[in-house]
HTML snippet that shows the backbone in 3Dmol.js (N, CA, C, O; Angstrom):
<script src="https://3Dmol.org/build/3Dmol-min.js"></script>
<div id="view" style="width:600px;height:400px;position:relative"></div>
<script>
const pdb = `
ATOM      1  N   MET A   1      49.393   6.289 -92.582  1.00  0.00           N
ATOM      2  CA  MET A   1      47.729   6.827 -93.297  1.00  0.00           C
ATOM      3  C   MET A   1      47.090   5.574 -93.065  1.00  0.00           C
ATOM      4  O   MET A   1      47.704   4.506 -93.061  1.00  0.00           O
ATOM      5  N   GLN A   2      45.797   5.697 -92.860  1.00  0.00           N
ATOM      6  CA  GLN A   2      44.551   4.065 -92.588  1.00  0.00           C
ATOM      7  C   GLN A   2      44.130   4.525 -94.536  1.00  0.00           C
ATOM      8  O   GLN A   2      44.012   5.654 -95.011  1.00  0.00           O
ATOM      9  N   TRP A   3      43.992   3.120 -95.279  1.00  0.00           N
ATOM     10  CA  TRP A   3      43.042   3.140 -96.203  1.00  0.00           C
ATOM     11  C   TRP A   3      41.554   2.622 -95.646  1.00  0.00           C
ATOM     12  O   TRP A   3      41.312   2.216 -94.510  1.00  0.00           O
ATOM     13  N   CYS A   4      40.698   2.742 -96.680  1.00  0.00           N
ATOM     14  CA  CYS A   4      39.318   2.316 -95.995  1.00  0.00           C
ATOM     15  C   CYS A   4      38.472   1.891 -97.009  1.00  0.00           C
ATOM     16  O   CYS A   4      38.379   2.903 -97.704  1.00  0.00           O
ATOM     17  N   LEU A   5      37.725   0.936 -97.584  1.00  0.00           N
ATOM     18  CA  LEU A   5      36.884   0.548 -99.004  1.00  0.00           C
ATOM     19  C   LEU A   5      35.776   1.468 -98.547  1.00  0.00           C
ATOM     20  O   LEU A   5      35.638   1.392 -97.326  1.00  0.00           O
ATOM     21  N   CYS A   6      34.957   2.298 -99.116  1.00  0.00           N
ATOM     22  CA  CYS A   6      33.853   2.732 -98.988  1.00  0.00           C
ATOM     23  C   CYS A   6      33.207   3.309-100.202  1.00  0.00           C
ATOM     24  O   CYS A   6      33.814   3.674-101.208  1.00  0.00           O
ATOM     25  N   ARG A   7      31.683   3.365 -99.977  1.00  0.00           N
ATOM     26  CA  ARG A   7      30.492   3.532-101.476  1.00  0.00           C
ATOM     27  C   ARG A   7      30.577   4.671-101.110  1.00  0.00           C
ATOM     28  O   ARG A   7      30.404   5.292-100.061  1.00  0.00           O
ATOM     29  N   ASP A   8      31.162   5.080-103.137  1.00  0.00           N
ATOM     30  CA  ASP A   8      30.472   6.267-103.097  1.00  0.00           C
ATOM     31  C   ASP A   8      29.450   6.744-103.462  1.00  0.00           C
ATOM     32  O   ASP A   8      28.468   6.041-103.698  1.00  0.00           O
ATOM     33  N   GLU A   9      29.453   8.248-103.611  1.00  0.00           N
ATOM     34  CA  GLU A   9      27.915   8.979-103.565  1.00  0.00           C
ATOM     35  C   GLU A   9      27.345   8.478-105.209  1.00  0.00           C
ATOM     36  O   GLU A   9      26.175   8.471-105.592  1.00  0.00           O
ATOM     37  N   LYS A  10      28.798   8.009-106.135  1.00  0.00           N
ATOM     38  CA  LYS A  10      27.872   7.878-107.437  1.00  0.00           C
ATOM     39  C   LYS A  10      27.603   6.863-107.636  1.00  0.00           C
ATOM     40  O   LYS A  10      28.435   5.983-107.420  1.00  0.00           O
ATOM     41  N   PRO A  11      26.196   6.514-108.185  1.00  0.00           N
ATOM     42  CA  PRO A  11      25.447   5.051-108.171  1.00  0.00           C
ATOM     43  C   PRO A  11      26.647   4.314-109.566  1.00  0.00           C
ATOM     44  O   PRO A  11      26.930   3.123-109.433  1.00  0.00           O
ATOM     45  N   ALA A  12      27.096   4.881-110.471  1.00  0.00           N
ATOM     46  CA  ALA A  12      27.972   4.046-111.181  1.00  0.00           C
ATOM     47  C   ALA A  12      29.165   3.636-110.322  1.00  0.00           C
ATOM     48  O   ALA A  12      29.423   2.438-110.430  1.00  0.00           O
ATOM     49  N   ASP A  13      29.836   4.215-109.623  1.00  0.00           N
ATOM     50  CA  ASP A  13      30.893   3.808-108.858  1.00  0.00           C
ATOM     51  C   ASP A  13      30.830   2.625-107.824  1.00  0.00           C
ATOM     52  O   ASP A  13      30.255   2.947-106.784  1.00  0.00           O
ATOM     53  N   ALA A  14      31.325   1.227-107.872  1.00  0.00           N
ATOM     54  CA  ALA A  14      31.315   0.186-106.868  1.00  0.00           C
ATOM     55  C   ALA A  14      31.736   0.670-105.558  1.00  0.00           C
ATOM     56  O   ALA A  14      30.896   0.966-104.708  1.00  0.00           O
ATOM     57  N   LEU A  15      33.093   0.775-105.329  1.00  0.00           N
ATOM     58  CA  LEU A  15      33.835   0.861-104.369  1.00  0.00           C
ATOM     59  C   LEU A  15      34.924   1.600-104.292  1.00  0.00           C
ATOM     60  O   LEU A  15      35.929   1.005-104.682  1.00  0.00           O
ATOM     61  N   THR A  16      35.131   2.956-103.839  1.00  0.00           N
ATOM     62  CA  THR A  16      36.522   3.269-104.163  1.00  0.00           C
ATOM     63  C   THR A  16      37.333   3.949-102.625  1.00  0.00           C
ATOM     64  O   THR A  16      36.780   4.482-101.663  1.00  0.00           O
ATOM     65  N   VAL A  17      38.765   3.693-102.850  1.00  0.00           N
ATOM     66  CA  VAL A  17      39.505   3.611-101.762  1.00  0.00           C
ATOM     67  C   VAL A  17      39.858   4.959-101.562  1.00  0.00           C
ATOM     68  O   VAL A  17      40.482   5.695-102.327  1.00  0.00           O
ATOM     69  N   ARG A  18      39.289   5.254-100.212  1.00  0.00           N
ATOM     70  CA  ARG A  18      39.624   6.818 -99.496  1.00  0.00           C
ATOM     71  C   ARG A  18      40.603   6.582 -98.674  1.00  0.00           C
ATOM     72  O   ARG A  18      40.887   5.426 -98.360  1.00  0.00           O
ATOM     73  N   HIS A  19      41.368   7.806 -98.129  1.00  0.00           N
ATOM     74  CA  HIS A  19      42.349   7.403 -96.808  1.00  0.00           C
ATOM     75  C   HIS A  19      42.461   9.254 -96.221  1.00  0.00           C
ATOM     76  O   HIS A  19      42.455  10.262 -96.928  1.00  0.00           O
ATOM     77  N   GLY A  20      42.545   9.155 -94.866  1.00  0.00           N
ATOM     78  CA  GLY A  20      42.673  10.363 -94.472  1.00  0.00           C
ATOM     79  C   GLY A  20      42.239  10.760 -92.921  1.00  0.00           C
ATOM     80  O   GLY A  20      41.968  10.034 -91.965  1.00  0.00           O
ATOM     81  N   PRO A  21      42.269  11.767 -93.014  1.00  0.00           N
ATOM     82  CA  PRO A  21      41.245  12.109 -91.601  1.00  0.00           C
ATOM     83  C   PRO A  21      39.475  11.865 -91.236  1.00  0.00           C
ATOM     84  O   PRO A  21      38.884  11.607 -90.187  1.00  0.00           O
ATOM     85  N   GLU A  22      38.951  12.120 -92.847  1.00  0.00           N
ATOM     86  CA  GLU A  22      37.622  11.557 -92.896  1.00  0.00           C
ATOM     87  C   GLU A  22      37.561  10.249 -92.368  1.00  0.00           C
ATOM     88  O   GLU A  22      36.579  10.127 -91.636  1.00  0.00           O
ATOM     89  N   THR A  23      38.469   8.888 -92.498  1.00  0.00           N
ATOM     90  CA  THR A  23      37.935   8.460 -92.763  1.00  0.00           C
ATOM     91  C   THR A  23      38.407   7.342 -91.217  1.00  0.00           C
ATOM     92  O   THR A  23      38.219   6.126 -91.183  1.00  0.00           O
ATOM     93  N   ASP A  24      39.059   8.219 -90.030  1.00  0.00           N
ATOM     94  CA  ASP A  24      39.062   7.706 -88.817  1.00  0.00           C
ATOM     95  C   ASP A  24      38.019   7.375 -87.814  1.00  0.00           C
ATOM     96  O   ASP A  24      37.793   6.206 -87.501  1.00  0.00           O
ATOM     97  N   ASP A  25      37.204   8.658 -87.163  1.00  0.00           N
ATOM     98  CA  ASP A  25      35.896   8.522 -86.098  1.00  0.00           C
ATOM     99  C   ASP A  25      34.890   8.237 -87.064  1.00  0.00           C
ATOM    100  O   ASP A  25      34.283   7.289 -86.566  1.00  0.00           O
ATOM    101  N   TYR A  26      34.449   8.463 -87.977  1.00  0.00           N
ATOM    102  CA  TYR A  26      33.466   8.603 -88.602  1.00  0.00           C
ATOM    103  C   TYR A  26      33.335   6.769 -89.486  1.00  0.00           C
ATOM    104  O   TYR A  26      32.317   6.080 -89.432  1.00  0.00           O
ATOM    105  N   ASN A  27      33.997   6.562 -89.857  1.00  0.00           N
ATOM    106  CA  ASN A  27      33.788   5.099 -90.004  1.00  0.00           C
ATOM    107  C   ASN A  27      34.548   4.372 -89.341  1.00  0.00           C
ATOM    108  O   ASN A  27      34.666   3.317 -89.963  1.00  0.00           O
ATOM    109  N   ARG A  28      35.334   4.344 -88.099  1.00  0.00           N
ATOM    110  CA  ARG A  28      35.425   3.523 -86.619  1.00  0.00           C
ATOM    111  C   ARG A  28      34.110   2.982 -86.053  1.00  0.00           C
ATOM    112  O   ARG A  28      33.956   1.822 -85.672  1.00  0.00           O
ATOM    113  N   ASP A  29      32.873   4.255 -86.030  1.00  0.00           N
ATOM    114  CA  ASP A  29      32.072   3.818 -85.445  1.00  0.00           C
ATOM    115  C   ASP A  29      30.982   2.794 -86.527  1.00  0.00           C
ATOM    116  O   ASP A  29      30.392   1.761 -86.210  1.00  0.00           O
ATOM    117  N   PHE A  30      30.984   3.411 -87.684  1.00  0.00           N
ATOM    118  CA  PHE A  30      30.009   2.189 -88.649  1.00  0.00           C
ATOM    119  C   PHE A  30      30.966   1.109 -88.632  1.00  0.00           C
ATOM    120  O   PHE A  30      30.369   0.228 -89.250  1.00  0.00           O
ATOM    121  N   ILE A  31      32.315   0.552 -88.231  1.00  0.00           N
ATOM    122  CA  ILE A  31      32.978  -0.585 -88.478  1.00  0.00           C
ATOM    123  C   ILE A  31      32.628  -1.611 -87.257  1.00  0.00           C
ATOM    124  O   ILE A  31      32.551  -2.839 -87.284  1.00  0.00           O
ATOM    125  N   GLU A  32      32.416  -0.575 -86.035  1.00  0.00           N
ATOM    126  CA  GLU A  32      32.045  -1.097 -84.677  1.00  0.00           C
ATOM    127  C   GLU A  32      30.569  -1.442 -84.866  1.00  0.00           C
ATOM    128  O   GLU A  32      30.270  -2.531 -84.376  1.00  0.00           O
ATOM    129  N   ARG A  33      29.755  -0.898 -85.351  1.00  0.00           N
ATOM    130  CA  ARG A  33      28.369  -1.503 -85.480  1.00  0.00           C
ATOM    131  C   ARG A  33      28.051  -2.390 -86.342  1.00  0.00           C
ATOM    132  O   ARG A  33      27.009  -3.024 -86.175  1.00  0.00           O
ATOM    133  N   ASP A  34      28.788  -2.606 -87.335  1.00  0.00           N
ATOM    134  CA  ASP A  34      28.807  -3.595 -88.256  1.00  0.00           C
ATOM    135  C   ASP A  34      29.121  -5.132 -87.422  1.00  0.00           C
ATOM    136  O   ASP A  34      28.611  -6.243 -87.570  1.00  0.00           O
ATOM    137  N   GLU A  35      30.019  -4.708 -86.648  1.00  0.00           N
ATOM    138  CA  GLU A  35      31.005  -5.958 -85.635  1.00  0.00           C
ATOM    139  C   GLU A  35      30.245  -6.757 -85.090  1.00  0.00           C
ATOM    140  O   GLU A  35      30.201  -7.986 -85.150  1.00  0.00           O
ATOM    141  N   ARG A  36      29.348  -5.679 -84.292  1.00  0.00           N
ATOM    142  CA  ARG A  36      28.122  -5.764 -82.925  1.00  0.00           C
ATOM    143  C   ARG A  36      26.979  -6.897 -83.803  1.00  0.00           C
ATOM    144  O   ARG A  36      26.470  -7.968 -83.471  1.00  0.00           O
ATOM    145  N   ARG A  37      26.911  -6.210 -84.819  1.00  0.00           N
ATOM    146  CA  ARG A  37      25.679  -6.521 -85.991  1.00  0.00           C
ATOM    147  C   ARG A  37      26.166  -8.034 -86.637  1.00  0.00           C
ATOM    148  O   ARG A  37      25.170  -8.739 -86.803  1.00  0.00           O
ATOM    149  N   LEU A  38      27.155  -8.567 -86.956  1.00  0.00           N
ATOM    150  CA  LEU A  38      27.450  -9.539 -87.261  1.00  0.00           C
ATOM    151  C   LEU A  38      27.761 -10.491 -86.236  1.00  0.00           C
ATOM    152  O   LEU A  38      27.727 -11.663 -86.613  1.00  0.00           O
ATOM    153  N   ALA A  39      28.140 -10.231 -84.699  1.00  0.00           N
ATOM    154  CA  ALA A  39      28.457 -11.020 -83.492  1.00  0.00           C
ATOM    155  C   ALA A  39      27.054 -11.567 -83.589  1.00  0.00           C
ATOM    156  O   ALA A  39      26.885 -12.786 -83.609  1.00  0.00           O
ATOM    157  N   ASP A  40      25.737 -10.475 -83.670  1.00  0.00           N
ATOM    158  CA  ASP A  40      25.120 -10.909 -82.982  1.00  0.00           C
ATOM    159  C   ASP A  40      24.223 -12.227 -83.669  1.00  0.00           C
ATOM    160  O   ASP A  40      23.707 -13.262 -83.248  1.00  0.00           O
ATOM    161  N   LEU A  41      24.395 -11.413 -85.193  1.00  0.00           N
ATOM    162  CA  LEU A  41      23.433 -12.694 -86.369  1.00  0.00           C
ATOM    163  C   LEU A  41      24.183 -13.742 -85.831  1.00  0.00           C
ATOM    164  O   LEU A  41      23.575 -14.550 -85.130  1.00  0.00           O
ATOM    165  N   GLY A  42      25.701 -13.933 -86.066  1.00  0.00           N
ATOM    166  CA  GLY A  42      26.236 -15.575 -85.544  1.00  0.00           C
ATOM    167  C   GLY A  42      25.873 -15.767 -84.607  1.00  0.00           C
ATOM    168  O   GLY A  42      25.410 -16.905 -84.524  1.00  0.00           O
ATOM    169  N   ARG A  43      25.820 -15.199 -83.723  1.00  0.00           N
ATOM    170  CA  ARG A  43      25.337 -15.659 -82.175  1.00  0.00           C
ATOM    171  C   ARG A  43      23.864 -16.199 -82.233  1.00  0.00           C
ATOM    172  O   ARG A  43      23.591 -17.047 -81.384  1.00  0.00           O
ATOM    173  N   LYS A  44      23.118 -15.920 -82.897  1.00  0.00           N
ATOM    174  CA  LYS A  44      21.384 -15.641 -83.372  1.00  0.00           C
ATOM    175  C   LYS A  44      21.413 -17.166 -84.223  1.00  0.00           C
ATOM    176  O   LYS A  44      20.636 -18.106 -84.055  1.00  0.00           O
ATOM    177  N   THR A  45      22.772 -17.063 -85.352  1.00  0.00           N
ATOM    178  CA  THR A  45      22.253 -18.461 -86.241  1.00  0.00           C
ATOM    179  C   THR A  45      22.894 -19.987 -85.233  1.00  0.00           C
ATOM    180  O   THR A  45      22.439 -21.121 -85.383  1.00  0.00           O
ATOM    181  N   VAL A  46      23.939 -19.639 -84.314  1.00  0.00           N
ATOM    182  CA  VAL A  46      24.091 -20.918 -83.252  1.00  0.00           C
ATOM    183  C   VAL A  46      23.169 -21.287 -82.901  1.00  0.00           C
ATOM    184  O   VAL A  46      22.814 -22.454 -83.067  1.00  0.00           O
ATOM    185  N   GLU A  47      22.295 -20.151 -82.130  1.00  0.00           N
ATOM    186  CA  GLU A  47      21.121 -20.354 -81.495  1.00  0.00           C
ATOM    187  C   GLU A  47      19.880 -21.282 -81.924  1.00  0.00           C
ATOM    188  O   GLU A  47      19.110 -22.090 -81.405  1.00  0.00           O
ATOM    189  N   MET A  48      20.149 -20.661 -83.248  1.00  0.00           N
ATOM    190  CA  MET A  48      18.836 -21.816 -84.106  1.00  0.00           C
ATOM    191  C   MET A  48      19.202 -22.890 -84.473  1.00  0.00           C
ATOM    192  O   MET A  48      18.385 -23.810 -84.500  1.00  0.00           O
ATOM    193  N   TYR A  49      20.813 -23.139 -84.945  1.00  0.00           N
ATOM    194  CA  TYR A  49      21.000 -24.514 -85.351  1.00  0.00           C
ATOM    195  C   TYR A  49      21.201 -25.655 -84.316  1.00  0.00           C
ATOM    196  O   TYR A  49      21.400 -26.844 -84.565  1.00  0.00           O
ATOM    197  N   VAL A  50      21.092 -24.940 -82.879  1.00  0.00           N
ATOM    198  CA  VAL A  50      21.262 -25.809 -81.448  1.00  0.00           C
ATOM    199  C   VAL A  50      19.909 -26.179 -81.411  1.00  0.00           C
ATOM    200  O   VAL A  50      19.688 -27.377 -81.585  1.00  0.00           O
ATOM    201  N   ILE A  51      18.737 -25.267 -81.184  1.00  0.00           N
ATOM    202  CA  ILE A  51      17.513 -25.601 -81.453  1.00  0.00           C
ATOM    203  C   ILE A  51      16.958 -26.783 -82.150  1.00  0.00           C
ATOM    204  O   ILE A  51      16.477 -27.810 -81.671  1.00  0.00           O
ATOM    205  N   ALA A  52      17.129 -26.419 -83.398  1.00  0.00           N
ATOM    206  CA  ALA A  52      16.890 -27.364 -84.524  1.00  0.00           C
ATOM    207  C   ALA A  52      17.517 -28.622 -84.522  1.00  0.00           C
ATOM    208  O   ALA A  52      16.835 -29.575 -84.900  1.00  0.00           O
ATOM    209  N   HIS A  53      18.902 -28.857 -84.105  1.00  0.00           N
ATOM    210  CA  HIS A  53      19.298 -30.258 -83.484  1.00  0.00           C
ATOM    211  C   HIS A  53      18.527 -30.817 -82.275  1.00  0.00           C
ATOM    212  O   HIS A  53      18.305 -32.027 -82.329  1.00  0.00           O
ATOM    213  N   ILE A  54      18.112 -30.203 -81.274  1.00  0.00           N
ATOM    214  CA  ILE A  54      17.319 -30.393 -80.361  1.00  0.00           C
ATOM    215  C   ILE A  54      16.213 -30.999 -80.489  1.00  0.00           C
ATOM    216  O   ILE A  54      15.946 -32.126 -80.071  1.00  0.00           O
ATOM    217  N   ILE A  55      15.314 -30.040 -81.258  1.00  0.00           N
ATOM    218  CA  ILE A  55      13.890 -30.627 -81.243  1.00  0.00           C
ATOM    219  C   ILE A  55      13.821 -31.786 -82.453  1.00  0.00           C
ATOM    220  O   ILE A  55      12.893 -32.591 -82.523  1.00  0.00           O
ATOM    221  N   ALA A  56      14.993 -31.748 -83.437  1.00  0.00           N
ATOM    222  CA  ALA A  56      14.966 -32.834 -84.425  1.00  0.00           C
ATOM    223  C   ALA A  56      15.381 -34.507 -83.474  1.00  0.00           C
ATOM    224  O   ALA A  56      14.925 -35.608 -83.778  1.00  0.00           O
ATOM    225  N   ASP A  57      16.212 -34.252 -82.481  1.00  0.00           N
ATOM    226  CA  ASP A  57      16.668 -35.218 -81.691  1.00  0.00           C
ATOM    227  C   ASP A  57      15.388 -35.366 -80.728  1.00  0.00           C
ATOM    228  O   ASP A  57      14.964 -36.468 -81.075  1.00  0.00           O
ATOM    229  N   LEU A  58      14.503 -34.888 -79.694  1.00  0.00           N
ATOM    230  CA  LEU A  58      13.455 -34.665 -79.188  1.00  0.00           C
ATOM    231  C   LEU A  58      12.314 -35.372 -80.607  1.00  0.00           C
ATOM    232  O   LEU A  58      11.574 -36.291 -80.257  1.00  0.00           O
ATOM    233  N   GLU A  59      12.249 -34.991 -81.846  1.00  0.00           N
ATOM    234  CA  GLU A  59      11.093 -35.865 -82.900  1.00  0.00           C
ATOM    235  C   GLU A  59      11.527 -37.481 -82.619  1.00  0.00           C
ATOM    236  O   GLU A  59      10.745 -38.296 -82.130  1.00  0.00           O
ATOM    237  N   VAL A  60      13.058 -37.824 -83.057  1.00  0.00           N
ATOM    238  CA  VAL A  60      13.474 -39.047 -83.180  1.00  0.00           C
ATOM    239  C   VAL A  60      12.897 -40.078 -82.213  1.00  0.00           C
ATOM    240  O   VAL A  60      12.482 -41.233 -82.309  1.00  0.00           O
ATOM    241  N   ARG A  61      13.048 -39.165 -81.231  1.00  0.00           N
ATOM    242  CA  ARG A  61      12.749 -39.946 -79.557  1.00  0.00           C
ATOM    243  C   ARG A  61      11.867 -40.297 -79.395  1.00  0.00           C
ATOM    244  O   ARG A  61      11.776 -41.416 -78.889  1.00  0.00           O
ATOM    245  N   SER A  62      10.890 -39.678 -79.671  1.00  0.00           N
ATOM    246  CA  SER A  62       9.273 -39.323 -79.387  1.00  0.00           C
ATOM    247  C   SER A  62       8.668 -40.284 -80.329  1.00  0.00           C
ATOM    248  O   SER A  62       7.695 -40.997 -80.084  1.00  0.00           O
ATOM    249  N   GLN A  63       9.563 -40.216 -81.800  1.00  0.00           N
ATOM    250  CA  GLN A  63       9.016 -41.204 -83.008  1.00  0.00           C
ATOM    251  C   GLN A  63       8.984 -42.963 -82.441  1.00  0.00           C
ATOM    252  O   GLN A  63       8.062 -43.778 -82.475  1.00  0.00           O
ATOM    253  N   SER A  64      10.641 -43.108 -81.851  1.00  0.00           N
ATOM    254  CA  SER A  64      10.826 -44.502 -81.629  1.00  0.00           C
ATOM    255  C   SER A  64       9.612 -44.685 -80.425  1.00  0.00           C
ATOM    256  O   SER A  64       8.852 -45.602 -80.736  1.00  0.00           O
ATOM    257  N   ARG A  65       9.367 -44.240 -79.544  1.00  0.00           N
ATOM    258  CA  ARG A  65       8.891 -44.434 -78.480  1.00  0.00           C
ATOM    259  C   ARG A  65       7.432 -44.911 -78.982  1.00  0.00           C
ATOM    260  O   ARG A  65       6.850 -45.947 -78.661  1.00  0.00           O
ATOM    261  N   ILE A  66       7.005 -43.927 -79.819  1.00  0.00           N
ATOM    262  CA  ILE A  66       5.633 -44.551 -80.264  1.00  0.00           C
ATOM    263  C   ILE A  66       5.547 -45.731 -81.007  1.00  0.00           C
ATOM    264  O   ILE A  66       4.519 -46.397 -80.885  1.00  0.00           O
ATOM    265  N   ALA A  67       6.629 -46.201 -81.916  1.00  0.00           N
ATOM    266  CA  ALA A  67       7.123 -47.483 -82.338  1.00  0.00           C
ATOM    267  C   ALA A  67       7.048 -48.649 -81.748  1.00  0.00           C
ATOM    268  O   ALA A  67       6.708 -49.784 -82.085  1.00  0.00           O
ATOM    269  N   LEU A  68       7.615 -47.899 -80.353  1.00  0.00           N
ATOM    270  CA  LEU A  68       7.515 -49.124 -79.440  1.00  0.00           C
ATOM    271  C   LEU A  68       6.785 -49.435 -78.766  1.00  0.00           C
ATOM    272  O   LEU A  68       7.130 -50.437 -78.140  1.00  0.00           O
ATOM    273  N   TRP A  69       5.533 -48.943 -78.454  1.00  0.00           N
ATOM    274  CA  TRP A  69       4.669 -48.479 -77.629  1.00  0.00           C
ATOM    275  C   TRP A  69       3.517 -49.860 -78.373  1.00  0.00           C
ATOM    276  O   TRP A  69       2.363 -49.989 -77.962  1.00  0.00           O
TER     277      TRP A  69
END
`;
const viewer = $3Dmol.createViewer("view");
viewer.addModel(pdb, "pdb");
viewer.setStyle({}, {cartoon: {color: "spectrum"}});
viewer.zoomTo();
viewer.render();
</script>
């Protein structure tokens, strides 16, 4: 038996626990999609961090060269 936290149709309920065959293939597709999105978001976050670090380093080097000039 598999357990899954799913949003209920009613707006008053937050999360409900469901189990059974309706959660197998249907939710697996959503989980895989969410995992791909999270992996892509993580990849973009790391890329932005690295680019910001490189640009900051270039700016510091540029400022030091201007000061020595």
